[in-house]
ROVEXKE-381022 format. One record per residue: x, y, z of N, C-alpha, C in turn; residue number from 1; residue in one letter. Coordinates in steps of 0.02 Angstrom, whole numbers, plus 50000, padded with zeros to 5 digits. Layout:
BEGIN
<<X Y Z> <X Y Z> <X Y Z> NUM 'A'>
...
END
This chain:
BEGIN
<<48959 50225 49064> <49025 50244 49063> <49047 50254 49131> 1 'M'>
<<49103 50244 49155> <49125 50247 49212> <49152 50329 49217> 2 'V'>
<<49135 50356 49276> <49161 50427 49284> <49226 50423 49318> 3 'N'>
<<49289 50423 49276> <49340 50421 49317> <49372 50484 49326> 4 'E'>
<<49412 50487 49386> <49451 50541 49405> <49491 50560 49344> 5 'H'>
<<49485 50617 49318> <49543 50644 49264> <49613 50633 49264> 6 'P'>
<<49644 50626 49338> <49720 50627 49340> <49730 50554 49352> 7 'E'>
<<49679 50513 49359> <49688 50453 49393> <49745 50401 49347> 8 'F'>
<<49729 50403 49286> <49781 50364 49243> <49847 50399 49240> 9 'H'>
<<49846 50461 49247> <49924 50493 49249> <49959 50485 49321> 10 'V'>
<<49912 50476 49375> <49953 50461 49446> <49962 50378 49438> 11 'V'>
<<49917 50336 49411> <49944 50272 49412> <49997 50250 49371> 12 'K'>
<<50002 50292 49312> <50069 50272 49266> <50132 50310 49305> 13 'R'>
<<50130 50357 49324> <50179 50384 49364> <50197 50337 49430> 14 'F'>
<<50155 50312 49467> <50169 50269 49525> <50196 50201 49494> 15 'V'>
<<50179 50180 49435> <50206 50115 49392> <50274 50127 49379> 16 'T'>
<<50293 50181 49347> <50348 50193 49293> <50401 50238 49333> 17 'I'>
<<50366 50289 49372> <50402 50356 49388> <50463 50329 49436> 18 'G'>
<<50503 50390 49455> <50546 50361 49508> <50534 50358 49569> 19 'P'>
<<50471 50368 49583> <50448 50343 49645> <50414 50278 49667> 20 'F'>
<<50421 50237 49604> <50379 50168 49611> <50399 50131 49663> 21 'K'>
<<50464 50138 49711> <50479 50097 49764> <50462 50122 49829> 22 'D'>
<<50424 50178 49832> <50401 50222 49883> <50333 50184 49901> 23 'W'>
<<50306 50215 49956> <50241 50203 49984> <50206 50265 49950> 24 'V'>
<<50159 50244 49897> <50121 50297 49847> <50035 50285 49886> 25 'N'>
<<50022 50353 49909> <49954 50359 49925> <49927 50417 49884> 26 'I'>
<<49878 50386 49834> <49840 50430 49801> <49780 50467 49826> 27 'P'>
<<49766 50525 49817> <49699 50550 49823> <49692 50562 49913> 28 'F'>
<<49759 50587 49941> <49753 50584 50010> <49715 50663 50041> 29 'F'>
<<49683 50665 50085> <49646 50722 50107> <49697 50760 50151> 30 'P'>
<<49695 50834 50150> <49727 50869 50189> <49691 50935 50204> 31 'V'>
<<49711 50969 50269> <49690 51033 50286> <49646 51020 50355> 32 'G'>
<<49649 50961 50392> <49615 50948 50449> <49626 51004 50497> 33 'F'>
<<49697 51015 50506> <49719 51046 50567> <49690 51125 50548> 34 'A'>
<<49690 51148 50493> <49666 51227 50484> <49585 51217 50501> 35 'T'>
<<49554 51170 50468> <49485 51166 50482> <49465 51156 50562> 36 'L'>
<<49500 51120 50586> <49502 51110 50646> <49489 51165 50697> 37 'W'>
<<49543 51215 50679> <49547 51276 50720> <49487 51315 50716> 38 'E'>
<<49447 51315 50659> <49389 51360 50631> <49317 51326 50648> 39 'H'>
<<49322 51252 50656> <49255 51214 50679> <49280 51147 50704> 40 'T'>
<<49237 51132 50747> <49249 51067 50780> <49191 51009 50750> 41 'R'>
<<49156 51037 50701> <49107 50994 50665> <49132 50944 50609> 42 'D'>
<<49140 50884 50635> <49177 50838 50586> <49143 50826 50517> 43 'E'>
<<49076 50840 50523> <49037 50836 50459> <49049 50894 50412> 44 'A'>
<<49070 50947 50433> <49094 51011 50401> <49154 51003 50372> 45 'I'>
<<49204 50968 50412> <49276 50967 50407> <49279 50923 50345> 46 'I'>
<<49241 50856 50342> <49258 50804 50294> <49226 50834 50231> 47 'A'>
<<49186 50876 50233> <49157 50906 50153> <49200 50962 50143> 48 'K'>
<<49259 50991 50180> <49293 51050 50153> <49376 51027 50147> 49 'S'>
<<49380 50968 50161> <49450 50946 50150> <49475 50960 50075> 50 'L'>
<<49545 50965 50069> <49573 50974 49998> <49598 50898 49982> 51 'K'>
<<49600 50881 49925> <49625 50816 49908> <49697 50821 49873> 52 'E'>
<<49756 50798 49896> <49818 50798 49859> <49809 50735 49819> 53 'I'>
<<49826 50751 49757> <49828 50685 49692> <49876 50629 49719> 54 'D'>
<<49934 50640 49751> <49980 50585 49771> <50028 50621 49824> 55 'L'>
<<50040 50572 49862> <50086 50583 49911> <50144 50523 49902> 56 'I'>
<<50197 50528 49901> <50257 50469 49903> <50284 50479 49964> 57 'S'>
<<50292 50425 49997> <50318 50414 50080> <50383 50372 50085> 58 'V'>
<<50427 50400 50114> <50491 50366 50128> <50498 50365 50198> 59 'Q'>
<<50498 50304 50232> <50507 50298 50302> <50580 50290 50328> 60 'T'>
<<50581 50288 50389> <50661 50284 50403> <50667 50218 50396> 61 'E'>
<<50748 50199 50384> <50770 50140 50356> <50755 50095 50431> 62 'I'>
<<50724 50031 50393> <50705 49971 50453> <50630 49983 50483> 63 'G'>
<<50598 50057 50454> <50529 50057 50475> <50494 50050 50423> 64 'S'>
<<50427 50031 50434> <50386 50014 50398> <50311 50066 50399> 65 'T'>
<<50280 50083 50345> <50222 50118 50360> <50159 50068 50359> 66 'L'>
<<50134 50058 50412> <50078 50008 50424> <50016 50036 50402> 67 'K'>
<<49971 50028 50334> <49935 50050 50319> <49856 50021 50333> 68 'L'>
<<49862 49985 50383> <49794 49940 50412> <49738 50003 50400> 69 'G'>
<<49687 49958 50381> <49633 49992 50382> <49629 50055 50312> 70 'G'>
<<49680 50051 50287> <49690 50124 50241> <49635 50103 50174> 71 'Y'>
<<49631 50047 50157> <49574 50051 50098> <49507 50061 50115> 72 'K'>
<<49491 50067 50182> <49422 50082 50198> <49417 50153 50200> 73 'T'>
<<49471 50189 50217> <49476 50265 50222> <49472 50294 50154> 74 'L'>
<<49522 50280 50117> <49533 50333 50059> <49543 50283 49991> 75 'F'>
<<49531 50308 49939> <49543 50263 49873> <49601 50248 49865> 76 'Q'>
<<49620 50190 49851> <49688 50157 49847> <49704 50128 49776> 77 'F'>
<<49773 50141 49750> <49788 50128 49682> <49768 50060 49658> 78 'L'>
<<49782 50011 49702> <49768 49950 49681> <49708 49920 49670> 79 'C'>
<<49650 49978 49696> <49584 49950 49683> <49578 49950 49612> 80 'H'>
<<49525 49913 49596> <49510 49902 49512> <49456 49960 49503> 81 'T'>
<<49420 49988 49554> <49373 50040 49548> <49428 50109 49549> 82 'N'>
<<49409 50131 49484> <49447 50204 49468> <49389 50264 49472> 83 'T'>
<<49332 50238 49505> <49282 50298 49492> <49310 50354 49559> 84 'V'>
<<49305 50417 49545> <49323 50464 49587> <49264 50474 49646> 85 'H'>
<<49284 50453 49700> <49235 50462 49753> <49244 50531 49787> 86 'K'>
<<49195 50552 49820> <49205 50614 49864> <49258 50610 49918> 87 'P'>
<<49289 50655 49945> <49338 50638 49991> <49305 50612 50051> 88 'I'>
<<49332 50564 50084> <49300 50526 50135> <49306 50552 50193> 89 'P'>
<<49253 50540 50247> <49261 50570 50309> <49326 50553 50345> 90 'S'>
<<49361 50592 50385> <49417 50590 50412> <49402 50621 50474> 91 'L'>
<<49391 50589 50530> <49377 50598 50595> <49443 50615 50631> 92 'N'>
<<49436 50664 50703> <49495 50686 50745> <49540 50616 50750> 93 'F'>
<<49513 50560 50762> <49547 50510 50790> <49588 50475 50729> 94 'Q'>
<<49567 50480 50669> <49603 50452 50614> <49653 50490 50600> 95 'E'>
<<49631 50566 50595> <49688 50613 50590> <49750 50604 50623> 96 'W'>
<<49741 50588 50691> <49794 50589 50746> <49821 50517 50728> 97 'K'>
<<49786 50474 50718> <49826 50408 50692> <49868 50412 50627> 98 'A'>
<<49847 50454 50576> <49878 50457 50507> <49963 50512 50543> 99 'W'>
<<49941 50546 50583> <50009 50586 50616> <50051 50550 50637> 100 'Q'>
<<50028 50493 50690> <50070 50447 50707> <50120 50406 50651> 101 'E'>
<<50063 50393 50607> <50097 50335 50548> <50154 50372 50493> 102 'K'>
<<50146 50444 50498> <50180 50483 50447> <50243 50525 50492> 103 'L'>
<<50253 50509 50554> <50293 50544 50603> <50368 50524 50574> 104 'K'>
<<50404 50564 50571> <50479 50544 50549> <50485 50530 50471> 105 'K'>
<<50431 50526 50436> <50438 50500 50369> <50457 50565 50320> 106 'A'>
<<50474 50547 50256> <50502 50599 50219> <50447 50591 50166> 107 'K'>
<<50413 50639 50139> <50361 50644 50083> <50384 50681 50024> 108 'V'>
<<50349 50670 49962> <50348 50721 49913> <50260 50719 49897> 109 'W'>
<<50255 50778 49882> <50177 50795 49874> <50179 50810 49797> 110 'I'>
<<50134 50783 49761> <50127 50785 49693> <50052 50797 49667> 111 'F'>
<<50044 50854 49609> <49988 50876 49592> <49983 50838 49504> 112 'E'>
<<49936 50810 49493> <49932 50783 49419> <49896 50816 49380> 113 'A'>
<<49910 50823 49314> <49874 50860 49266> <49872 50808 49200> 114 'K'>
<<49813 50810 49179> <49820 50782 49111> <49804 50803 49053> 115 'S'>
<<49794 50876 49071> <49784 50923 49001> <49836 50968 48991> 116 'S'>
<<49835 51000 48937> <49883 51056 48926> <49877 51128 48957> 117 'K'>
<<49928 51155 48974> <49916 51221 48996> <49911 51228 49068> 118 'G'>
<<49912 51186 49097> <49884 51180 49187> <49940 51180 49231> 119 'Y'>
<<50010 51197 49213> <50060 51199 49257> <50051 51248 49317> 120 'I'>
<<50028 51306 49290> <50017 51371 49345> <49960 51362 49380> 121 'A'>
<<49909 51323 49364> <49854 51302 49412> <49890 51247 49454> 122 'Q'>
<<49918 51198 49430> <49949 51144 49470> <49997 51182 49527> 123 'A'>
<<50032 51226 49509> <50085 51269 49554> <50055 51292 49611> 124 'M'>
<<50007 51325 49603> <49956 51344 49652> <49931 51303 49702> 125 'G'>
<<49900 51240 49667> <49879 51189 49712> <49937 51164 49753> 126 'Q'>
<<49994 51145 49722> <50048 51115 49762> <50068 51162 49824> 127 'I'>
<<50060 51235 49812> <50098 51267 49864> <50028 51277 49913> 128 'L'>
<<49977 51268 49897> <49927 51258 49949> <49927 51191 49990> 129 'T'>
<<49931 51142 49958> <49946 51078 49982> <50001 51067 50029> 130 'Y'>
<<50057 51086 50006> <50117 51100 50056> <50099 51127 50123> 131 'K'>
<<50065 51187 50124> <50065 51222 50185> <50003 51183 50220> 132 'E'>
<<49961 51150 50188> <49907 51120 50237> <49932 51060 50265> 133 'L'>
<<49974 51027 50222> <50003 50960 50246> <50052 50982 50311> 134 'F'>
<<50095 51028 50307> <50144 51048 50351> <50097 51055 50424> 135 'S'>
<<50046 51090 50400> <50010 51101 50474> <49974 51043 50493> 136 'K'>
<<49961 50998 50458> <49919 50937 50473> <49976 50879 50502> 137 'D'>
<<50039 50885 50475> <50086 50821 50496> <50153 50862 50497> 138 'Y'>
<<50154 50909 50564> <50215 50939 50575> <50273 50889 50577> 139 'P'>
<<50282 50846 50610> <50337 50802 50614> <50357 50757 50549> 140 'R'>
<<50321 50775 50496> <50327 50742 50432> <50376 50794 50386> 141 'T'>
<<50427 50765 50369> <50468 50808 50318> <50445 50827 50249> 142 'K'>
<<50433 50869 50222> <50412 50878 50149> <50488 50882 50116> 143 'I'>
<<50507 50838 50079> <50579 50847 50034> <50567 50869 49975> 144 'I'>
<<50513 50861 49952> <50500 50887 49881> <50427 50893 49853> 145 'G'>
<<50418 50927 49801> <50349 50948 49782> <50358 50939 49692> 146 'C'>
<<50308 50912 49672> <50302 50897 49608> <50246 50902 49558> 147 'G'>
<<50247 50914 49501> <50190 50911 49447> <50196 50853 49402> 148 'I'>
<<50154 50816 49398> <50153 50755 49355> <50101 50780 49291> 149 'I'>
<<50144 50793 49237> <50112 50824 49177> <50104 50788 49128> 150 'N'>
<<50054 50758 49098> <50047 50723 49040> <50057 50753 48974> 151 'E'>
<<50031 50820 48976> <50046 50845 48900> <50075 50918 48920> 152 'A'>
<<50124 50940 48879> <50148 51010 48888> <50139 51037 48823> 153 'T'>
<<50140 51108 48824> <50138 51150 48761> <50194 51217 48779> 154 'N'>
<<50200 51268 48740> <50242 51321 48738> <50214 51370 48787> 155 'E'>
<<50145 51382 48789> <50125 51429 48846> <50149 51405 48921> 156 'T'>
<<50180 51347 48939> <50192 51326 48993> <50263 51342 49017> 157 'D'>
<<50304 51372 48980> <50375 51381 48990> <50374 51430 49041> 158 'V'>
<<50324 51482 49043> <50335 51533 49093> <50326 51506 49163> 159 'L'>
<<50271 51466 49170> <50254 51420 49233> <50304 51384 49252> 160 'A'>
<<50344 51341 49199> <50382 51300 49222> <50442 51334 49243> 161 'Q'>
<<50465 51389 49222> <50521 51439 49255> <50506 51452 49320> 162 'E'>
<<50441 51471 49339> <50412 51489 49403> <50423 51422 49450> 163 'A'>
<<50410 51384 49428> <50419 51311 49462> <50481 51297 49485> 164 'C'>
<<50526 51309 49435> <50600 51309 49465> <50622 51345 49509> 165 'R'>
<<50600 51400 49500> <50607 51458 49563> <50591 51429 49629> 166 'G'>
<<50534 51401 49621> <50500 51385 49693> <50520 51308 49721> 167 'L'>
<<50560 51285 49668> <50585 51210 49690> <50529 51156 49672> 168 'G'>
<<50493 51166 49642> <50434 51129 49614> <50463 51092 49546> 169 'I'>
<<50476 51020 49552> <50489 50976 49496> <50428 50967 49445> 170 'K'>
<<50446 50969 49384> <50396 50947 49353> <50411 50875 49307> 171 'V'>
<<50375 50840 49317> <50387 50780 49273> <50341 50759 49224> 172 'F'>
<<50368 50759 49163> <50325 50737 49101> <50312 50665 49100> 173 'R'>
<<50262 50656 49076> <50238 50577 49067> <50225 50569 48987> 174 'M'>
END
């Protein structure tokens, strides 16, 4: 049996039919390099410590294209037929700087996906963490929104959903 990432099918469905289907969607994107680089210059430690955003959706300036050359060798990509969740890949200093250049002046949404009931509050904490880390990693990229892709909801999520509204985090139900 294939060990599939628990949120993979939620992310895939959202990218296929969601409001960001025409954007460049990059799943399982590593974040936290800048913060870790301040503490250690050991790239092996950094690679093991990075956090992973379930999905970022990127919109570049009109007339600009996001060149993803080599992307498939760096990160898991949705068009792959292999849905096995892999450890966060090694991201070295040069690759990080290259990604800063690729994402400069771009606008992004940051998403956390949940496939189970009752995890909106957990996703909210993850989104706030990822937003802060992404801002440090990519200071010339504008975060224009954050969202939680939630496959299942229940009554106990009402309070967490209200907190999300107050923090400007959109909850997308699939």
